[in-house]
C-alpha positions in Angstrom: -0.5 39.3 -21.5 -0.9 37.8 -25.0 -4.2 36.7 -26.4 -2.5 33.6 -27.7 -0.7 30.9 -25.7 1.8 28.9 -27.7 1.8 25.3 -26.6 4.7 22.8 -26.7 4.3 19.2 -25.7 7.2 17.2 -24.3 6.6 13.5 -24.5 8.6 10.3 -24.3 8.7 7.1 -22.2 9.5 7.0 -18.5 13.1 8.1 -17.7 13.9 9.4 -21.2 15.0 12.8 -20.1 11.8 14.9 -20.3 12.4 16.9 -17.1 16.0 17.6 -18.1 14.8 19.0 -21.4 12.1 21.1 -19.7 14.8 22.6 -17.4 16.9 23.6 -20.4 14.0 25.6 -21.8 13.3 27.2 -18.5 16.9 28.3 -18.1 16.9 30.3 -21.3 13.3 31.6 -21.4 13.0 35.4 -21.3 12.2 36.8 -17.9 9.8 39.4 -19.4 7.5 36.7 -21.0 5.1 34.5 -19.0 5.9 30.8 -19.0 3.6 28.2 -17.5 4.4 24.5 -17.0 1.9 21.7 -16.8 3.6 18.6 -15.4 1.7 15.3 -15.6 2.8 12.2 -13.6 1.6 8.7 -13.7 1.8 8.0 -10.0 -0.3 9.3 -7.1 2.8 11.0 -5.5 4.5 13.4 -7.8 8.3 13.7 -8.1 9.1 15.4 -11.4 7.5 18.7 -10.4 10.1 19.1 -7.7 12.9 18.5 -10.2 11.9 21.5 -12.2 14.6 24.2 -11.7 13.5 27.6 -10.4 11.6 28.4 -7.2 9.2 30.9 -8.8 8.1 28.9 -11.8 4.3 29.1 -12.6 3.5 25.4 -12.6 0.4 23.2 -12.5 0.8 19.5 -11.5 -1.6 16.7 -12.4 -0.8 13.3 -11.0 -2.7 10.0 -10.8 -2.6 9.0 -14.5 -2.2 10.4 -18.0 -3.7 13.8 -18.9 -4.8 12.3 -22.2 -6.7 9.4 -20.6 -10.3 9.6 -19.4 -9.1 8.9 -15.8 -7.8 12.5 -15.4 -9.0 14.2 -18.6 -11.4 16.2 -16.5 -8.5 17.6 -14.4 -6.6 18.4 -17.6 -9.4 20.3 -19.2 -10.1 22.2 -16.0 -6.5 23.1 -15.7 -6.4 24.4 -19.3 -9.5 26.4 -18.6 -7.9 28.0 -15.6 -4.9 28.9 -17.7 -7.2 30.4 -20.4 -9.3 32.5 -18.0 -6.8 33.7 -15.4 -3.1 33.0 -16.2 -3.0 34.0 -19.9 0.5 32.7 -20.5 2.7 33.5 -23.5 4.0 29.9 -23.6 2.7 26.7 -22.1 5.0 23.7 -21.8 3.3 20.4 -21.1 5.4 17.5 -19.8 3.3 14.5 -20.2 3.3 11.2 -18.3 5.8 8.7 -19.7 3.0 6.3 -20.5 0.7 8.9 -22.1 -0.9 8.7 -25.5 -0.8 12.3 -26.7 -2.9 11.9 -29.9 -5.9 13.9 -28.6 -4.0 16.9 -27.4 -4.6 19.1 -30.5 -8.3 18.3 -30.3 -8.4 19.2 -26.6 -6.7 22.6 -27.2 -9.3 23.4 -29.9 -12.3 23.0 -27.6 -14.7 25.9 -28.0 -14.5 26.9 -24.3 -10.9 28.0 -25.0 -11.9 30.6 -27.6 -8.8 29.9 -29.8 -6.4 30.9 -27.1 -4.1 27.8 -27.5 -1.8 27.6 -30.5 -0.1 24.2 -30.8 3.5 24.7 -31.9 5.6 21.5 -31.6 5.7 18.1 -30.0 9.1 16.8 -28.9 9.6 13.1 -28.2 12.5 12.2 -25.9 14.0 8.8 -26.8 16.1 6.9 -24.4 18.7 5.4 -26.7 19.7 2.7 -24.2 16.2 1.3 -23.5 13.9 2.5 -26.3 14.0 -0.7 -28.4 13.3 -2.9 -25.4 10.4 -0.8 -24.2 9.0 -0.4 -27.7 8.4 -4.1 -28.0 6.3 -4.1 -24.8 4.5 -0.8 -24.3 1.9 0.4 -26.8 2.2 4.0 -25.6 5.6 4.4 -27.3 4.0 3.8 -30.7 1.4 6.5 -30.0 4.0 8.9 -28.8 6.1 8.4 -31.9 3.2 8.6 -34.4 2.0 11.9 -33.0 5.4 13.6 -32.6 7.5 15.6 -35.1 10.9 16.2 -33.4 12.8 13.2 -31.9 15.5 13.8 -29.4 17.6 10.6 -29.2 19.0 11.0 -25.7 21.8 9.3 -23.8 23.7 8.5 -27.0 27.0 8.1 -25.0 25.6 4.9 -23.6 25.0 3.0 -26.8 26.5 2.0 -30.2 25.9 3.7 -33.5 24.1 0.5 -34.6 21.6 0.8 -31.8 20.9 4.5 -32.7 20.4 3.4 -36.3 17.9 0.7 -35.3 16.0 3.3 -33.2 15.7 5.6 -36.2 14.5 2.7 -38.3 11.6 2.2 -35.9 10.7 5.9 -36.0 10.9 6.0 -39.8 8.1 3.4 -39.9 5.7 6.3 -38.8 7.3 9.3 -40.5 8.8 9.7 -43.9 11.1 12.6 -42.9 11.4 12.9 -39.1 13.6 15.5 -37.4 16.4 13.8 -35.3 18.8 15.1 -32.7 21.4 12.8 -31.3 22.5 14.1 -27.9 23.2 13.7 -24.2 21.4 15.4 -21.3 18.6 16.5 -23.7 20.8 19.2 -25.3 19.5 20.5 -28.6 19.5 24.0 -30.3 16.3 25.4 -28.7 16.3 28.6 -30.8 15.2 26.5 -33.8 11.8 26.1 -32.1 11.4 29.0 -29.7 11.6 32.7 -30.5 13.4 33.7 -27.4 14.1 37.3 -28.7 10.4 38.1 -29.2 9.0 40.7 -26.9 5.9 40.3 -24.8 3.0 40.1 -27.2 0.4 42.8 -26.7 -3.2 41.8 -26.1 -6.0 42.9 -28.4 -8.5 43.1 -25.6 -10.1 39.9 -26.7 -9.4 38.2 -23.4 -10.7 41.1 -21.3 -14.1 40.7 -23.1 -14.0 36.9 -22.6 -13.6 37.2 -18.9 -17.2 38.5 -18.8 -18.4 35.2 -20.2 -16.4 32.8 -18.0 -18.2 29.5 -17.3 -19.3 28.8 -13.8 -17.9 25.6 -12.2 -21.3 23.9 -12.8 -21.3 25.0 -16.5 -17.7 23.7 -16.9 -18.6 20.4 -15.3 -21.6 20.0 -17.6 -19.4 20.7 -20.6 -16.8 18.1 -19.6 -19.5 15.5 -18.8 -21.0 15.9 -22.2 -17.5 15.8 -23.8 -16.7 12.5 -22.0 -20.0 11.0 -23.1 -19.6 12.0 -26.7 -19.5 9.0 -29.1 -16.7 10.9 -31.0 -14.3 10.7 -28.1 -11.4 8.4 -28.8 -9.4 7.1 -25.9 -6.9 4.4 -26.5 -6.7 1.8 -23.7 -3.4 2.5 -21.8 -0.6 0.1 -21.0 -1.4 -1.6 -17.7 1.0 -0.2 -15.2 0.9 0.3 -11.5 2.5 2.9 -9.2 3.6 2.1 -5.7 5.2 4.3 -3.1 7.4 3.3 -0.1 8.8 5.4 2.7 12.4 4.6 3.7 12.7 4.7 7.5 16.2 3.3 7.8 19.5 4.8 8.9 22.0 3.0 6.6 22.2 4.2 3.0 23.4 0.7 2.1 19.8 -0.4 2.3 19.0 1.9 -0.7 21.8 0.3 -2.7 20.7 -3.2 -1.7 17.2 -2.5 -2.8 18.2 -1.0 -6.1 20.4 -4.0 -7.0 17.6 -6.4 -6.4 14.6 -4.6 -8.0 12.4 -6.8 -10.2 13.4 -7.2 -13.8 10.1 -6.0 -15.1 10.1 -2.7 -13.2 10.1 0.2 -15.5 10.8 3.3 -13.4 11.6 4.4 -9.8 12.4 7.8 -8.4 12.5 9.9 -5.3 14.5 12.0 -2.9 16.7 10.4 -0.2 17.9 12.5 2.7 20.6 11.2 5.1 23.3 12.7 7.2 22.5 16.2 6.1 22.8 15.4 2.4 20.0 15.1 -0.2 20.1 12.8 -3.2 17.9 11.9 -6.1 17.3 8.2 -6.7 16.6 7.3 -10.3 16.0 3.9 -11.8 15.2 3.2 -15.5 14.7 -0.4 -16.7 17.6 -1.9 -14.7 19.9 1.1 -14.6 20.0 3.1 -11.3 21.8 6.0 -9.7 22.0 8.2 -6.6 23.1 11.7 -7.4 23.3 15.0 -5.5 20.0 16.9 -5.5 20.0 20.5 -6.6 16.5 21.1 -5.4 15.9 23.3 -2.4 14.8 21.0 0.5 11.9 23.3 1.3 10.3 22.4 -2.1 10.2 18.7 -1.5 7.0 17.4 -0.1 7.9 13.7 0.2 11.3 13.1 1.8 12.7 9.5 1.7 9.8 8.4 -0.4 10.4 6.3 -3.5 7.8 5.9 -6.3 8.0 2.7 -8.3 6.2 2.1 -11.7 5.8 -1.2 -13.5 3.5 -4.0 -14.5 1.3 -5.4 -11.6 3.5 -8.5 -11.2 6.7 -6.5 -10.7 5.0 -4.2 -8.1 3.9 -7.3 -6.2 7.5 -8.5 -6.1 8.4 -5.3 -4.3 6.5 -6.4 -1.2 9.0 -9.1 -0.3 12.0 -7.1 -1.4 11.2 -4.1 0.9 10.7 -6.4 3.9 14.5 -6.8 4.1 14.9 -3.2 5.1 13.1 -0.5 7.0 10.5 0.3 4.3 6.9 1.3 5.0 4.4 0.8 2.2 2.3 3.9 1.3 0.0 2.1 -1.0 -0.3 1.2 -4.7 -2.2 3.1 -7.4 -3.6 1.9 -10.7 -5.0 5.1 -12.3 -7.2 3.3 -14.9 -9.3 1.5 -12.3 -10.7 4.9 -11.0 
């Protein structure tokens, strides 16, 4: 394996098309090079990891908050350390939570315990052309994502006017004098501009073999992270206040799904999950008022949570779900506010 792992960050607000973009990269990535995915989800129950195409993908999932927030920063650093000491990937793709502030990523990758393994290459920011302007006025995390990104994929352009795309670009220009834009649908951009897919497997210099002899013990790693989180130099921006809630559908009539979707609270930001009925499996997706049920391409054996929908939104919109779900056969699985833990 290579002594260097090239790192690409995929960011963007909830429902912008990050997982679709991730799958595009996976589908063209050379089979003779080692690719690892780190998928971060806001909710306690993960869904995006199951939407990743390919049953043999080397993947690490971190749920329950943002990997760039103190609430799960420990898990993130431990995950990177495991990748550094055992996996030794050629390329690491990080799909961040849609409410993440990624400003500290480069600093985390340069921590001394990683011995210069991680080489940051690019940060892609997925922009939902239909909902970006509305979300930007409400959620601070979008400003952080824009400010730290370099390449902007304005997605779902078939759903909006040229004027709305122009206004979206004006917002981004406030943070960047010369941003790189792609206007597209289904997250389709020329990937060979950013990835060298023709490169052969990099040969190791033997550096990593020597470093294995100096691997930190679990106790030493915990001590390092504790000291890092206590450092006065650590900057962690307070996140947007959002809550995740999960519900199990126990009904027999798919019309209950449609009825629920049509009446979701206006403030709800995102909902997703897998619905299985009558021998068919569908993906439910909701983004700021727009919802769909489409055929799932995921192998049923990979899905851990059948007929479970995860909802994300401000506390008041999650509270409104309680009365809405009483109209059908829905069992609450609990709510989760990562930043209270």
